[in-house]
C-alpha positions in Angstrom: 31.8 12.7 144.7 35.0 13.4 143.0 35.9 15.1 139.7 38.9 17.2 138.8 38.8 20.4 140.7 40.8 22.2 137.9 38.7 22.7 134.8 40.0 20.4 132.1 39.2 21.8 128.7 40.0 18.7 126.7 37.8 16.6 129.1 35.0 19.0 128.9 35.0 19.1 125.1 35.1 15.3 125.0 32.3 15.2 127.5 30.1 17.4 125.2 30.8 15.2 122.2 30.5 11.8 123.9 28.4 12.5 127.0 25.7 10.0 126.0 28.1 7.0 125.8 30.1 8.1 129.0 27.0 8.4 131.1 25.6 5.0 130.2 28.8 3.5 131.5 28.8 5.5 134.7 26.9 3.5 137.4 24.8 5.7 139.7 25.1 5.3 143.4 22.0 4.3 145.3 21.3 4.0 149.0 21.5 0.3 150.1 18.2 -1.6 150.1 17.2 -2.8 153.5 18.6 -6.3 152.7 21.9 -5.0 151.5 25.2 -4.6 153.4 25.7 -4.8 157.2 23.6 -1.8 158.1 20.7 -3.1 156.1 20.4 -6.2 158.2 18.4 -4.3 160.8 20.9 -4.4 163.7 18.2 -4.0 166.4 16.8 -7.5 165.6 20.1 -9.3 166.2 22.8 -9.7 168.7 25.8 -7.5 167.9 29.3 -8.2 169.3 32.4 -6.1 168.7 36.1 -6.6 169.1 39.1 -4.3 168.6 41.9 -6.2 166.8 45.5 -5.6 168.0 46.1 -3.8 164.8 43.5 -1.2 165.7 40.7 -2.3 163.4 37.1 -2.9 164.5 35.6 -6.3 164.1 31.8 -6.9 164.3 29.7 -10.0 164.5 25.9 -9.9 164.2 24.0 -13.1 165.2 20.6 -13.2 163.7 18.2 -16.0 162.8 20.8 -18.7 163.6 23.6 -17.3 161.5 26.4 -14.8 161.9 27.3 -11.9 159.6 30.7 -10.3 160.0 32.1 -6.8 159.2 35.2 -4.8 159.8 36.3 -1.2 159.7 39.5 0.8 160.0 40.1 4.4 161.2 40.6 6.7 158.2 44.2 7.8 157.7 43.2 11.4 157.8 41.7 12.9 161.0 39.6 15.1 158.7 37.6 12.0 157.5 34.7 11.1 159.8 33.3 8.2 157.7 34.5 4.7 157.2 33.2 1.8 155.1 32.0 -1.5 156.7 33.7 -4.3 154.8 31.8 -7.6 154.7 32.6 -11.1 153.4 35.2 -13.7 154.1 38.0 -11.4 155.2 36.2 -10.0 158.3 34.9 -13.5 159.1 38.4 -14.9 159.1 39.8 -11.9 161.0 37.1 -12.4 163.7 37.9 -16.1 164.2 41.6 -15.3 164.4 41.0 -12.4 166.8 39.0 -14.6 169.1 42.2 -16.7 169.6 44.4 -13.7 170.2 44.3 -10.7 172.6 41.5 -8.9 170.9 39.7 -6.5 173.2 35.9 -6.7 173.6 34.1 -3.4 172.9 31.0 -2.3 174.6 28.0 -1.6 172.4 25.2 0.9 173.2 21.9 0.3 171.5 19.5 2.8 170.0 17.7 3.5 173.3 20.9 4.6 174.9 21.7 6.7 171.8 18.4 8.5 172.1 19.1 9.3 175.8 22.6 10.5 175.0 21.5 12.6 172.1 18.8 14.3 174.1 21.1 14.9 177.0 23.7 16.3 174.6 21.1 18.7 173.1 20.2 19.9 176.6 23.8 20.6 177.4 24.6 22.5 174.2 21.4 24.4 173.2 21.3 28.0 174.6 18.7 28.8 177.2 17.6 31.9 175.3 14.8 31.5 172.8 15.5 32.0 169.1 19.2 31.3 169.5 21.1 28.2 168.6 24.6 26.6 168.5 25.9 25.0 165.4 27.3 21.5 166.1 29.6 19.4 163.8 28.9 15.7 163.9 29.5 13.0 161.3 30.9 15.4 158.7 27.9 17.7 158.8 26.3 20.4 160.8 23.3 20.3 163.1 21.6 23.2 165.0 21.0 22.8 168.7 18.1 25.0 169.7 15.0 25.0 171.9 11.4 25.0 170.8 8.6 27.2 172.3 8.3 24.8 175.2 12.0 25.0 176.1 12.8 21.4 174.9 16.2 21.2 173.2 16.6 19.4 169.9 19.0 18.9 167.0 17.9 20.2 163.6 19.6 19.1 160.4 20.8 21.7 157.9 17.7 21.7 155.6 15.3 22.0 158.6 16.8 24.9 160.6 14.0 26.8 162.3 13.3 30.2 160.9 14.3 33.2 162.9 16.9 31.3 165.0 20.2 33.2 165.3 23.3 31.2 165.4 25.5 32.4 168.3 28.4 29.9 168.2 29.8 26.6 166.9 30.9 23.4 168.6 33.6 21.5 166.6 33.6 17.8 166.2 36.2 17.4 169.0 34.2 19.7 171.3 31.0 17.8 170.5 32.7 14.5 171.3 33.8 15.8 174.7 30.2 17.1 175.3 28.8 13.6 174.3 31.2 11.8 176.7 30.0 14.2 179.5 26.4 13.5 178.5 27.0 9.8 178.7 28.3 10.2 182.3 25.1 12.1 183.1 22.9 9.3 181.7 24.9 6.6 183.4 26.0 5.1 180.0 29.6 6.0 180.2 32.1 3.1 179.7 35.4 3.0 181.6 37.4 6.2 180.8 39.4 6.1 177.6 38.0 2.7 176.3 36.5 2.5 172.8 32.8 1.8 172.3 30.2 1.5 169.5 26.8 3.1 169.3 23.9 1.8 167.2 22.2 4.9 165.8 19.1 3.2 164.3 19.7 4.9 160.9 19.9 3.0 157.6 23.5 4.1 156.8 25.7 5.2 158.6 24.3 2.8 161.2 27.1 2.8 163.8 29.4 5.3 165.5 32.8 4.0 166.5 34.2 6.2 169.3 37.8 6.1 170.3 38.2 8.5 173.3 42.0 8.0 173.5 42.3 9.2 169.9 39.6 11.9 170.3 37.8 10.5 167.3 34.2 9.5 166.5 33.9 7.7 163.1 30.5 7.0 161.4 30.4 3.6 159.9 28.2 2.8 156.8 27.9 0.3 154.0 29.9 0.8 150.8 28.1 2.7 148.1 27.0 -0.1 145.6 26.9 0.6 141.9 23.6 -0.2 140.3 24.4 0.1 136.7 21.6 -2.1 135.2 18.7 -0.4 137.0 20.1 3.1 136.2 21.1 2.3 132.6 18.0 3.6 131.0 17.7 6.6 133.3 21.4 7.6 132.8 21.0 7.3 129.1 18.1 9.6 129.1 19.9 12.1 131.3 23.0 11.9 129.1 21.0 12.6 125.9 19.1 15.4 127.6 22.4 16.8 129.0 24.1 16.7 125.6 21.3 18.6 124.0 21.1 21.1 127.0 24.8 21.8 127.0 25.0 22.1 123.2 22.1 24.5 123.2 23.6 26.6 126.0 26.9 26.7 124.1 25.2 27.9 121.0 23.1 30.5 122.9 26.3 31.7 124.7 27.9 32.6 121.3 24.8 34.6 120.3 24.3 36.5 123.6 28.0 36.9 124.5 29.7 37.5 121.0 32.4 39.9 122.3 33.2 37.8 125.4 33.2 34.6 123.4 35.6 36.0 120.8 37.9 37.5 123.4 38.0 34.4 125.5 38.6 32.1 122.5 41.5 34.3 121.5 42.9 34.3 125.0 42.7 30.6 125.2 44.6 30.2 121.9 47.3 32.7 123.0 47.7 30.8 126.3 48.0 27.5 124.5 50.7 28.9 122.2 52.7 30.4 125.1 52.7 27.2 127.0 53.5 25.2 123.8 56.7 27.2 123.1 57.7 27.7 126.8 59.8 24.6 127.2 61.7 25.6 124.1 62.3 29.3 124.9 62.8 29.0 128.7 66.4 29.0 129.9 67.5 25.9 131.8 69.8 26.0 134.8 73.2 24.3 134.6 75.1 22.8 137.5 74.0 22.1 141.1 71.8 24.6 142.8 73.6 27.2 144.9 73.4 27.5 148.7 70.5 29.4 150.1 71.0 33.1 150.1 71.1 34.8 153.5 67.7 36.3 154.4 67.3 40.0 153.7 64.6 42.4 155.1 61.4 42.4 153.1 60.1 45.8 152.1 56.2 45.6 151.7 55.9 49.1 150.4 58.4 48.5 147.6 56.8 45.2 146.7 53.3 46.7 146.6 54.5 49.6 144.5 56.0 47.2 142.0 52.6 45.4 141.8 51.0 48.8 141.2 53.4 49.5 138.4 52.5 46.3 136.5 48.8 47.2 136.5 47.3 45.0 139.2 44.2 46.4 141.0 44.8 48.6 144.0 44.5 47.1 147.5 41.4 47.6 149.6 40.9 47.3 153.3 39.8 43.9 154.5 39.8 41.8 157.7 41.0 38.3 156.9 40.7 35.0 158.7 42.0 31.7 157.2 39.6 28.8 157.6 41.4 25.5 157.2 39.3 22.6 155.9 35.5 22.2 155.6 34.9 21.8 159.3 35.9 25.5 159.8 34.4 27.0 156.7 31.0 25.4 156.3 29.7 26.0 159.8 30.6 29.7 159.4 28.9 29.9 156.0 25.8 28.1 157.2 25.6 30.4 160.2 25.8 33.4 157.8 23.0 32.0 155.6 20.8 31.3 158.7 21.4 34.9 160.0 21.3 36.7 156.6 19.0 39.7 156.6 19.0 40.8 152.9 20.9 38.6 150.5 22.9 35.5 149.9 25.1 35.2 146.8 26.9 32.0 146.0 29.2 31.4 143.0 30.9 27.9 142.7 32.3 25.8 140.0 30.6 22.7 141.4 27.3 22.5 143.3 27.2 18.8 143.9 24.1 16.6 144.4 25.3 14.5 147.3 23.3 14.5 150.6 25.4 17.2 152.2 25.1 19.5 149.2 21.4 18.8 149.0 21.0 19.8 152.7 22.8 23.1 151.9 20.5 23.6 148.9 17.4 22.9 151.1 18.6 25.6 153.6 19.1 28.1 150.7 15.7 27.3 149.3 14.2 27.8 152.8 15.9 31.2 153.3 14.9 32.4 149.9 11.4 33.0 151.3 12.9 35.8 153.4 16.1 37.1 151.6 17.3 37.3 148.0 19.3 34.2 147.1 21.3 34.1 143.9 23.4 31.1 142.8 25.9 30.7 140.0 27.3 27.3 139.1 29.0 25.6 136.2 26.3 23.2 134.9 28.6 20.7 133.2 31.0 20.5 136.1 28.2 20.0 138.6 26.6 17.4 136.4 29.9 15.5 136.1 30.3 15.6 139.9 26.8 14.3 140.5 27.5 11.3 138.2 30.3 9.9 140.3 30.1 7.7 143.4 30.8 8.5 147.1 32.6 5.9 149.1 30.2 5.5 151.9 26.4 5.1 151.4 24.1 7.4 153.4 20.4 7.2 154.0 18.7 8.7 151.0 22.0 8.9 149.1 20.5 8.2 145.7 21.9 10.7 143.2 20.0 14.0 143.5 18.8 16.0 140.5 21.3 16.1 137.7 20.7 19.9 137.0 21.2 21.5 140.4 20.5 25.1 139.2 17.1 24.0 138.0 16.3 22.1 141.2 17.4 25.0 143.4 15.1 27.4 141.6 12.1 25.1 141.3 9.5 25.6 144.0 11.6 28.4 145.7 12.4 32.0 145.3 16.1 31.2 144.5 17.4 32.6 141.2 20.0 30.2 140.0 21.9 30.6 136.7 24.2 28.0 135.1 27.5 29.4 133.8 28.1 28.2 130.3 31.6 28.0 128.8 32.4 30.9 126.6 35.3 30.6 124.2 36.2 27.2 125.7 36.9 29.0 129.0 35.2 28.1 132.3 34.5 30.1 135.5 36.5 28.5 138.3 35.8 31.3 140.9 34.4 30.6 144.3 32.6 33.5 146.0 30.2 33.3 149.0 28.7 36.7 150.0 26.2 37.4 152.8 24.4 40.8 153.0 27.1 42.5 150.9 29.2 42.7 154.1 30.7 39.2 154.8 32.3 37.0 152.2 34.5 34.0 151.7 36.7 32.9 148.8 39.2 30.1 148.3 39.2 26.6 146.9 36.0 25.0 148.1 32.9 24.1 146.1 29.7 22.7 147.7 29.9 19.0 148.2 30.8 16.3 150.7 34.5 15.9 149.8 35.1 19.6 150.5 33.2 19.3 153.8 34.8 16.2 155.3 37.3 14.5 153.0 39.7 16.9 151.3 42.2 19.3 152.8 41.3 22.8 151.6 41.2 26.5 152.7 38.8 29.4 152.5 39.4 33.0 153.5 36.9 34.9 155.5 36.7 38.6 154.4 35.0 41.6 155.9 35.3 45.3 154.8 35.3 47.2 151.5 37.0 44.3 149.6 33.6 42.5 149.9 32.1 45.1 147.5 34.8 44.3 145.0 33.9 40.6 145.3 30.2 41.5 144.9 31.1 43.5 141.7 32.8 40.4 140.3 29.7 38.3 141.1 27.3 40.8 139.6 29.4 40.9 136.4 29.3 37.1 136.0 25.6 37.2 136.9 25.0 39.6 134.1 27.0 37.6 131.6 25.0 34.5 132.5 21.7 36.3 131.8 19.8 36.0 128.5 21.2 39.3 127.2 24.8 38.5 128.2 27.3 41.1 127.0 24.7 43.9 127.0 23.7 43.2 130.6 27.4 43.0 131.6 28.1 46.4 130.0 25.1 47.9 131.9 26.4 46.3 135.1 29.8 48.0 134.7 28.1 51.4 134.3 26.0 51.0 137.4 28.6 49.6 139.8 28.1 50.6 143.4 30.6 52.8 145.3 33.0 51.2 147.9 32.6 53.8 150.6 29.3 52.4 152.0 31.1 49.5 153.7 32.8 50.4 156.9 36.4 49.4 157.6 36.4 46.8 160.4 38.9 46.7 163.2 42.0 44.7 162.2 41.6 45.4 158.5 44.8 45.3 156.3 45.4 46.3 152.7 44.4 43.3 150.4 44.8 43.3 146.7 42.0 41.7 144.6 43.6 39.6 141.9 41.1 38.4 139.3 42.2 36.1 136.5 41.0 35.4 133.0 41.9 35.1 129.4 43.9 37.9 127.8 43.7 40.1 130.9 44.9 38.4 134.1 46.3 40.6 136.9 46.5 37.4 138.9 49.0 35.7 136.5 51.0 38.9 136.2 51.3 39.3 139.9 52.2 35.6 140.4 54.9 35.7 137.7 56.3 39.0 139.1 56.5 37.3 142.6 58.3 34.3 141.2 60.8 36.4 139.3 61.6 38.7 142.2 61.4 36.5 145.3 64.8 36.4 146.9 64.3 34.7 150.3 61.5 32.0 149.8 58.9 30.6 147.5 56.5 28.2 149.2 53.6 26.7 147.1 50.9 24.3 148.1 48.8 23.0 145.2 47.7 19.7 143.6 47.9 20.9 140.0 51.4 22.3 139.5 51.9 21.9 135.7 52.3 25.2 133.8 55.8 25.2 132.3 56.2 28.9 132.7 55.5 28.7 136.4 57.8 25.6 136.8 60.6 27.4 135.0 60.3 30.5 137.2 60.2 28.2 140.3 63.5 26.6 139.4 65.0 30.0 138.6 64.0 31.3 142.0 65.9 28.3 143.6 69.0 29.1 141.5 68.8 32.7 142.8 69.3 31.2 146.3 65.6 31.2 147.4 64.2 28.6 149.7 61.8 26.9 147.3 59.3 24.4 148.8 56.4 22.6 147.1 53.6 20.7 149.0 51.8 18.1 146.9 49.0 15.8 147.9 49.8 12.1 148.2 46.6 11.3 146.4 45.3 13.4 143.5 41.7 13.5 142.2 43.0 13.8 138.7 45.0 10.8 137.4 46.7 12.9 134.8 47.9 15.4 137.4 49.0 12.6 139.7 51.2 11.2 136.9 52.5 14.7 136.1 53.4 15.2 139.8 55.3 11.9 139.9 57.3 13.0 136.8 57.8 16.5 138.3 59.2 15.4 141.7 62.6 14.2 140.5 63.0 17.3 138.3 62.3 19.5 141.3 64.6 17.5 143.6 67.5 17.7 141.1 67.1 21.5 141.1 67.3 21.8 144.9 63.5 22.3 145.5 62.2 20.7 148.6 59.1 18.5 148.0 56.6 17.5 150.6 53.9 14.9 150.2 50.8 15.5 152.3 48.6 12.5 153.2 45.2 12.4 151.4 44.0 14.9 148.9 44.8 18.5 149.3 42.8 21.1 147.2 44.6 24.1 148.7 45.8 26.9 146.4 48.3 29.1 148.2 51.8 30.6 147.9 54.2 32.6 149.9 56.8 34.8 148.1 59.2 36.3 150.6 56.8 38.4 152.7 53.9 38.5 150.2 51.1 35.9 150.1 48.7 34.9 147.3 45.7 32.6 147.7 42.3 31.9 146.3 40.6 29.8 143.6 43.5 29.5 141.1 45.7 26.5 140.6 49.2 26.6 139.1 48.2 25.2 135.8 47.6 26.7 132.3 43.9 27.0 132.8 44.1 29.0 135.9 47.1 31.0 134.6 45.2 32.6 131.7 42.1 30.7 130.5 39.5 30.3 133.3 38.1 33.0 135.4 39.6 33.0 138.9 39.6 35.1 142.0 42.6 35.4 144.3 43.8 37.9 146.9 47.4 39.1 147.6 48.7 40.8 150.7 51.9 41.7 152.4 50.8 42.7 155.9 53.3 40.9 158.2 50.7 39.7 160.7 48.4 38.3 158.0 51.3 36.6 156.2 52.5 35.1 159.5 48.9 33.9 160.2 48.8 32.1 156.9 52.2 30.6 157.4 51.3 29.3 160.9 47.8 28.1 160.1 48.5 26.4 156.8 52.1 26.0 155.6 54.0 25.0 158.8 51.4 22.5 160.0 51.1 21.0 156.6 54.9 20.6 156.2 54.9 19.0 159.7 52.2 16.6 158.7 53.7 15.8 155.3 56.6 13.5 154.3 59.5 15.3 152.8 60.9 13.4 149.8 64.7 13.0 149.6 64.6 10.9 146.5 62.0 10.3 143.7 59.1 7.9 144.2 60.0 4.3 143.2 58.7 3.4 139.7 59.6 1.1 136.9 60.8 2.4 133.5 57.5 1.9 131.8 55.7 3.9 134.5 58.2 6.7 134.3 57.8 6.9 130.6 54.0 7.0 130.9 54.2 9.7 133.6 56.5 11.8 131.4 54.1 11.6 128.5 51.1 12.6 130.8 53.2 15.5 132.1 53.3 16.9 128.6 49.5 16.7 128.5 49.1 18.2 131.9 51.1 21.2 130.8 48.1 22.2 128.6 45.5 21.7 131.3 
């Protein structure tokens, strides 16, 4: 369920004024009725045949009641994606008949009985022998817990049904789970010839099939396309839109009353930022002539760099042990294990808490754990509502849109305390913080939703040590601002902040600088601009929303100082205006000697390397993140930590990307349109 990850002030304002009309035109997604799609035809009552086309696609034919129904599927381009849509209609039918005349390869199909045997054998192989312990397993873009009941029988438990008191002792990735499943099939006698593809009928409504390609080490779950049902949801969405408009309007008015100082300061900061960006293209110097050759590398002095950051008023570094978790398959199992094992508290602050099935499962686990530990959740209500109004690509069983107001649903019938964060001064809170027991935390680019789990490229940073207390302070301050007494509660929170000394320094900790961002006062923006102005050897940036003219000017200036400047952009962007802006930006960067890489799919990463200093977190490289929205980044210059980020993120992404040596092809009208949208993107 996709919406712009970067807060779009113009879009949010327009949504508040015209939300009623917009929502009535947005079709809601529903789970397919039993008669819909290929999965809904009840596969067990027919004869299913499968072929693999020479082009690698999967072709299916289901014979039932004297007629044939055809479907086809293709492996997703990105190995991160574990779902694919079953296409039906005349195209798969024609492809099937053509494939029968060519060298199409028959594919073995395992029915639901075989699947139940395989699944049980897989659980027996994975689940620990010790009672009250479990292993987290990734399958089909989500997590399951393999554990044993009181009789010793192994079972898989979905996220929202994790048994209480079970400690998670490890995690099996999707690749490891696939290897385990193939071994389980050999045990049950169901294994096909080694390396040959096969299909499993799961018996679920959707996804209903698993397409396994051992040679590619991939298992893709196949389901029907999510079908819009605008007519049946017209009245419901109209009512929700009207209620949402009233709710957001009331919250905005209340925000002015309970946060008068914050609202005034933020509105002023927003106006100042708008003015700065407006005049930046006029006042910024422009390079002339071709870019110079790259300057020879010089030794990086971390102490001098950190001293310079101290001098410009950024917060002091704190000890922290860091680990970089690339993509949702690394972050979410770690977070869920933390929630399952939490002893005292779980605090979650996200811009979007979606209402798709995966997010609902996480919400169910948090509701369940709230009976034993304190659970607090902060989320932007409007952003979450917008996310829930859009459609996924593949329908899942029970994939009707969940509740439109997730904060209310999370609190209702549980001990969770959830607070929606209203915009104050037309500024949003784009921070992502996940904190367990005040001792383990994560920050980065991910919200809670299916695209962050299994579709988009993104990164989170695992943090242990005294820096976690600083993150908790930030959460508590936002929590106070979001209460009914707003600014007064925030003032009291600042007075009663906890000391940092009660969190031990873990082994392997390095100095890490907290870099909060916000209107009027943004240590994050000051640190980033300082880095851009003083980098001599390299500036590497990966972000989908590179549009602030001040940052772009500094980026080009760095290249003309002889720095190796590289930008990694996603090939697909969730914001059409940013996609157009990027297309207009690419030739400008190439003409100035900046190397540009296009990464397949959508990348939501927010990271940069400046010589030997790294900066990453929730902030994009647009105006809103530079000095309007609340953000939370970290900066560090420890050589080992910087090398780890370089080797885990930047180098693999540049290898997977396509380096552009010339601008993307476009006709004159498209170029003009992109240039106009680039001007708009500069204010977003």
